[in-house]
C-alpha positions, -999 to +999 in steps of 0.1 A: -002+000+004+011+033-008+008+053+021+021+018+043+055+018+025+056+058+031+050+055+067+084+031+065+105+069+062+101+091+090+121+119+090+134+115+124+137+082+141+136+095+177+128+135+184+126+153+218+106+187+229+128+212+240+121+221+274+122+262+261+096+279+245+106+306+223+085+337+210+089+334+170+074+347+139+045+325+136+061+315+100+092+299+122+070+278+146+048+260+121+066+225+121+061+225+160+023+229+152+008+202+176+036+198+202+025+205+237+028+243+245+031+253+213+007+281+192-003+304+221+004+340+212+031+360+225+046+391+220+080+397+197+104+424+211+090+449+188+057+445+202+042+429+174+025+396+178+046+363+179+035+329+186+048+304+210+072+277+197+086+244+214+104+230+185+112+197+177+150+190+181+163+160+163+183+132+181+185+108+154+187+103+121+186+074+102+179+057+067+148+034+063+131+015+037+158+015+007+155-009-018+125-030-013+114-010+011+111+020-007+081+037-017+061+017-040+088-007-039+065-035-045+040-017-069+039-021-108+064+008-120+064+017-160+102+007-158+095-032-155+063-029-179+079-042-210+061-055-240+067-088-259+058-100-293+075-116-320+091-096-352+075-118-380+091-099-415+059-092-434+043-082-401+072-056-397+069-042-434+034-035-424+043-020-395+065+000-410+039+016-435+010+023-410+040+048-390+046+063-423+016+069-435+009+079-394+034+101-398+027+116-431-007+126-418+006+139-387+026+166-409-002+179-429-013+210-429-048+208-420-071+241-419-071+252-384-099+272-365-076+299-347-104+321-335-115+291-310-110+288-276-094+257-284-063+273-302-053+290-267-045+255-254-021+247-286-008+287-276-003+273-238+015+243-246+042+257-271+064+231-289+098+239-304+106+218-336+130+199-319+107+189-292+079+182-320+109+157-337+114+141-304+072+134-300+067+121-337+097+103-329+083+086-301+043+085-323+061+065-344+076+039-325+048+038-305+022+028-337+050+005-351+048-015-316+014-014-318+010-028-350+035-056-344+017-069-311-002-100-310-036-092-302-032-119-270-012-093-256-030-066-257-053-074-231-031-100-209+003-080-218+009-081-177+011-117-173+033-122-206+072-135-201+094-120-228+103-135-262+125-117-278+136-116-309+161-100-336+154-070-360+175-066-388+186-027-400+167-039-437+133-041-416+138-006-410+147+011-443+112+022-453+105+049-420+112+084-422+113+109-395+102+145-394+133+157-372+166+169-369+193+145-378+202+145-336+165+137-329+163+116-359+196+096-345+173+089-310+139+078-327+152+056-350+174+041-322+140+042-299+122+026-327+144+000-331+146-015-296+104-007-296+101-032-320+113-057-299+087-059-272+094-067-238+072-075-210+080-077-175+104-106-156+132-085-153+142-054-135+154-021-149+185-025-141+192-060-156+178-049-190+201-019-190+230-041-186+217-063-211+212-034-238+252-028-231+260-060-248+258-057-285+250-096-294+221-090-267+185-100-284+171-068-263+194-042-284+191-042-324+221-039-343+225+001-348+204+008-316+225+028-291+214+036-255+216+076-252+250+079-233+251+092-197+262+127-191+295+131-178+287+147-140+311+168-122+302+159-087+322+190-071+298+215-089+284+238-068+250+246-093+224+228-107+226+224-142+196+245-159+181+207-171+181+192-141+204+167-157+234+151-133+210+160-101+217+124-094+250+111-096+240+078-097+208+083-123+223+114-142+190+116-163+166+115-131+146+150-130+160+162-164+136+188-187+121+167-219+121+134-205+100+112-193+074+107-167+067+080-144+041+055-130+028+048-100+006+016-112+006+003-148-014+018-175-050+013-186-042+021-226-068-003-243-046-016-266-013-019-240+008+004-260-007+042-264-046+038-275-069+059-251-087+037-225-124+035-239-141+010-228-158+001-194-154-028-173-181-044-192-169-036-227-192-010-232-177+024-240-174+047-211-194+080-211-182+107-225-157+129-207-182+162-213-216+140-201-195+127-169-183+169-161-218+181-165-235+155-146-213+149-115-199+189-112-220+222-102-212+254-094-225+256-059-194+266-048-186+269-011-156+294+000-130+275+021-128+280+057-097+295+063-074+291+033-069+322+009-067+327-028-028+320-023-032+287-020-046+279-057-023+304-068+009+294-055-002+256-065-005+266-099+031+282-097+051+253-082+027+226-110+046+249-134+074+245-121+075+212-123+050+195-149+040+206-185+031+178-209+033+196-248+010+186-271+012+179-311+007+207-333+014+207-369+048+205-382+043+242-396+038+250-357-001+256-356-024+241-338-046+212-352-085+213-353-105+183-345-139+195-347-159+208-381-177+239-385-162+255-353-173+228-330-212+223-343-198+188-354-184+158-342-166+141-372-175+108-379-140+098-393-110+116-374-100+146-393-063+140-380-047+109-368-038+127-332-074+138-327-091+127-294-121+152-293-150+151-272-185+143-277-207+171-262-242+155-259-272+169-283-288+179-251-260+191-229-281+222-213-251+247-217-234+235-251-263+229-271-274+268-266-245+273-286-253+246-310-218+229-302-214+189-304-174+189-302-149+201-279-111+202-296-084+180-282-055+172-293-024+142-283-001+148-260+036+140-269+049+109-261+087+109-244+115+085-264+130+058-238+167+068-239+176+029-229+160+017-265+136-007-244+101-009-259+076-002-231+040+016-234+039+050-236+050+078-216+043+111-214+071+137-222+072+164-191+088+196-208+104+217-179+128+199-154+111+168-133+127+191-093+115+217-077+146+238-086+124+272-099+128+264-136+093+283-137+120+316-127+152+301-146+138+282-174+144+244-185+176+249-204+206+269-208+192+287-239+160+300-221+183+307-192+203+330-217+168+347-228+161+357-193+192+372-181+201+407-181+242+394-176+247+423-157+252+419-117+236+388-121+200+401-125+172+389-145+158+409-170+120+433-162+108+460-179+093+491-163+087+495-128+106+459-121+081+441-139+086+408-160+105+415-193+073+420-225+078+399-254+048+419-270+031+414-301+035+431-334+018+461-339-002+446-369-017+417-345+001+391-351+016+374-321+052+372-317+069+336-318+065+326-281+043+357-271+012+363-264-019+351-279-049+366-262-071+377-287-087+353-312-077+375-337-042+367-332-021+341-353+013+328-349+015+319-385+001+337-419-010+373-428-016+398-403-055+398-394-075+428-393-080+443-360-057+443-330-047+421-302-068+424-272-039+436-255-002+448-260+012+435-225+029+400-229+047+387-202+084+363-207+092+342-178+110+308-173+077+288-178+059+301-212+025+298-194+033+327-174-001+347-194-024+323-191-042+338-159-032+376-143-027+360-109+002+335-122+019+363-139+017+384-102+035+352-088+060+355-111+065+389-110+074+383-072+097+356-079+118+377-106+118+405-081+129+385-055+159+372-076+173+404-083+165+413-052+188+389-033+215+396-058+216+433-051+220+419-017+248+394-024+272+422-043+267+443-014+283+417+004+310+403-025+316+433-046+341+413-063+318+388-076+313+389-115+280+383-134+280+347-136+284+341-098+264+363-087+236+351-106+244+316-098+244+326-060+209+344-065+193+316-083+206+290-056+195+314-023+160+318-043+159+282-046+162+274-015+137+295-003+110+286-027+116+250-013+113+261+023+082+279+016+067+249-004+071+224+023+070+246+053+037+264+043+021+255+013+024+218+010+010+210+050-020+232+043-028+208+016-021+172+029-024+184+061+006+193+089+000+158+107+000+139+075+026+157+065+044+154+099+044+120+099+061+109+062+090+130+069+077+160+049+077+190+069+115+209+072+138+204+098+134+235+125+173+227+128+204+210+117+213+188+082+189+166+064+212+132+059+182+113+042+190+123+005+192+086-011+202+080-048+180+055-051+148+079-044+132+088-077+122+125-077+105+126-111+073+134-117+043+108-121+017+111-142-011+098-117+004+133-101+004+159-130-027+143-149-054+138-117-039+148-078-023+180-088-054+193-106-068+200-077-064+235-076-091+236-107-117+229-080-104+261-057-108+288-089-130+321-080-151+333-110-148+370-100-113+387-080-120+413-060-089+439-062-086+456-028-062+489-021-044+503+008-073+506+031-089+476+023-118+490+000-129+475-031-106+492-062-124+471-090-140+434-094-124+415-124-138+383-140-116+356-141-123+353-179-110+385-188-076+375-176-071+344-199-040+353-222-047+393-213-019+405-188-026+442-194-046+443-162-015+439-141-003+471-154-034+489-154-046+476-115-012+473-100+005+446-086-002+457-046-039+455-055-033+418-072-018+408-043-039+417-016-062+401-034-049+368-033-040+371+005-071+384+020-098+366-005-107+330+003-100+303-021-131+281-031-136+249-012-122+221-030-157+197-039-176+187-070-185+225-075-165+245-100-160+280-112-179+288-147-151+305-156-129+268-162-165+246-165-177+260-195-159+292-208-119+285-204-100+304-228-128+320-237-113+348-264-141+372-259-170+345-266-200+337-245-186+298-241-155+283-239-137+252-231-142+228-200-116+219-181-128+199-160-143+177-194-106+182-207-095+164-179-107+137-179-104+135-212-065+136-210-065+112-175-082+085-204-055+095-229-026+093-211-035+059-197-036+067-161-049+044-134-084+042-126-098+058-093-111+026-072-071+012-082-053+042-066-077+045-037-073+008-035-035+012-035-031+044-009-053+027+018-055-013+012-091-008+008-108-032-016-129-013-038-157-037-053-192-018-050-200+023-052-209+019-015-174+011-005-169+044-015-188+059+017-158+055+037-140+081+018-167+105+005-207+118+012-236+097+002-244+123-023-209+124-044-209+088-043-246+090-060-232+117-086-207+084-096-234+064-099-258+081-121-227+083-148-204+051-147-217+016-148-193+002-124-170+016-095-142+005-114-144+029-144-143+059-121-117+080-135-090+091-111-098+129-112-136+126-107-132+102-082-105+122-066-129+151-065-157+134-052-138+126-021-144+146+018-114+161+024-092+143+052-082+158+083-062+190+085-064+190+045-077+205+017-078+173-005-092+138+002-069+106+015-061+095-026-054+126-041-031+135-005-015+100-012-004+106-047+005+143-034+025+135-006+043+107-026+057+124-053+067+155-030+086+128-008+102+119-040+110+159-045+122+161-015+147+128-006+152+124-042+169+160-050+207+162-045+206+198-041+178+199-016+182+229+007+189+215+036+210+184+026+245+184+044+279+171+040+280+183+004+303+206-014+271+231-027+255+222+015+248+259+030+268+262+061+246+266+093+241+301+095+231+301+061+206+276+067+193+290+096+185+322+081+169+302+048+143+284+077+136+324+084+118+326+046+084+329+042+057+339+019+046+367+034+083+377+038+087+372-001+062+393-008+072+425+015+106+420+000+092+425-036+065+449-031+066+486-019+078+518-025+105+510-039+086+489-067+058+520-071+030+500-048+019+512-020+019+475-001+028+475+032+006+450+052+001+415+052-006+387+080+022+362+087+007+334+074-001+344+039-015+308+030-042+314+061-070+341+065-063+369+086-078+366+118-071+376+155-044+349+156-033+355+122-039+396+123-023+421+096+010+435+103+034+459+095+061+441+067+087+460+092+075+440+121+093+412+133+067+393+130+070+391+092+099+364+092+124+376+066+158+364+055+188+386+069+211+382+033+245+394+049+250+354+060+259+346+018 
């Protein structure tokens, strides 16, 4: 069971409570919450409110649960899910023809509907030519595998023993790849290995050892696994791509690499075909039908958490996950519906289309005569070891909590964001993000802001102008998705520049490179501390986080980093569990002035790809909104802005994010809700009534109305239906998957900020200061008079609503926990 295995990893084998109680800023007392005497109010030296702390002092640390006892060690991992088949010559030829035909279709320039909401998805999922080449190559491999796999294995592949035969290079002569020479070579290598089709029976390490022998049947002649990069163990800084974080597994965590799976995939054909069949064999209900019948808009506000919980969650998500989708080779998006959504094609318009069927009696979309919602498949990832496996999704950013959304996930992205002067990142007027902008004629620049239905990436400039004329650039291209996200991006870019200013004062002889890298190192540590100290406990519950070693240490170094803990992003996490924030979004945003009065009310839909409101209303009003406005409760009620008007591009209807999440989960082959719930809790789910242990009866009945069998329930929908677990925002299943991921990101990251005994480790004094980092302190450091803002007060725990125990305080008071940069 997932949680039972996680329990085998306590962060502290033994602990004691110090006898001394100290009055500290509230953000520095969080790890001690729940201890005797902790949590009472006290007065800090300057008269501001603090909290009485009784800190846990670690006596002993030890590693438990390595090897077979590691988290999920007994569960089926995608690394062990290989395919098996015979390699008949004629079958190989047919498979090659099919793959070539698929690629030719995929590269056709089909008519696109640039004025639809679906095009926002394409613009928001930019794929460079190199990334698309990787996806097309992997797609070709998967199509070939699918054609060659015996039918008997498509339904019973999990129990088959490997039966490998050799494929000769002559069998591969008919395949082409539309990629660069380097990507083409990777693709051909992966294709040859995929044709071997392996399945279970050996560990990954055994398979990798065998691939190193040229005569081994796992490796086709000419197929060379991607060489591991050469790593410098003495290097002080992270690489931009995430490579070499793990010296034993240097590819773990890197950008443009595969996601992993916690449980076996559910592809209909065992390779790549989305899950479309119910347990009975009947077609699954359409994603839109499920969304419309299970969700409502009667949202309830969260009791204690501010909207910044949702917003910080999206920011963190964009640091570690993004799965690009296929586009045409021209860069244009693929349109899968006919007549701008009025008709669902009887025959797919494109082989990579998976459009959503909108029922004719849909109470919302029928009013707009829509029967089809556009959706295109995600890019699969090539396998660097050339071993044939079912599809895994390609993750674009680094798979580490390393602020790649601030700095980029490649050296090229980082270079675009740097000023190369005094270690600073580029900014525009008033310390805002750099403005990539749009051309005067209204056509979006490459990588710019597709915020209007008249903006196009390709072709002649259209008539009219774009909705806005501001388009921000950041380490993650999705920065302009909505204004709240751009706010947090701006805060962290300002934080970097603030840090390097302080470092330059301390070290006037440091050059630009040293200042930049040290600033990046400090910011990454602060972001990690805030995430694990304030944000994550709000989501999964502080006691649950403490029990599983997911709270920061109050002092000393951690010695629990392990090269055998895999930090990579799981598909279950990115495609379902970490989308929990979609139910916490608000339709209307109330901006507040310094006096607490409402200055403007903004519809969320008006901020989609339209960040100019941030320039118009100012950072301070938006930040006050995020820190004083309640988020919506995690449940089956969702805002109309994301349920029916997502990326609505000036229309009165848009996409349905809930439907897209369901369809994407099926497309990614993620396990069903019942299987993940069972893995997390050990509870066997045989009937709908078994769900009453984790959800209310009314929500269980919603599921019964749309699914034939409890085994058919989609993971995202089932997770939303659960009641919140004790002291958590989410239910037990999502909490389990989220905790599993953050466990890997914490103990599988060699550069995690409190790791000791390493060349890059912070000094004890520096670590003491980093533990003072708080979200409130970061906001105070990046807003105010210096930045032309009138922001001067915030509550010490900014993810929690202001109250008598968490009152608004001056940014200059001791109650706002901040870092002293003089020690760096």
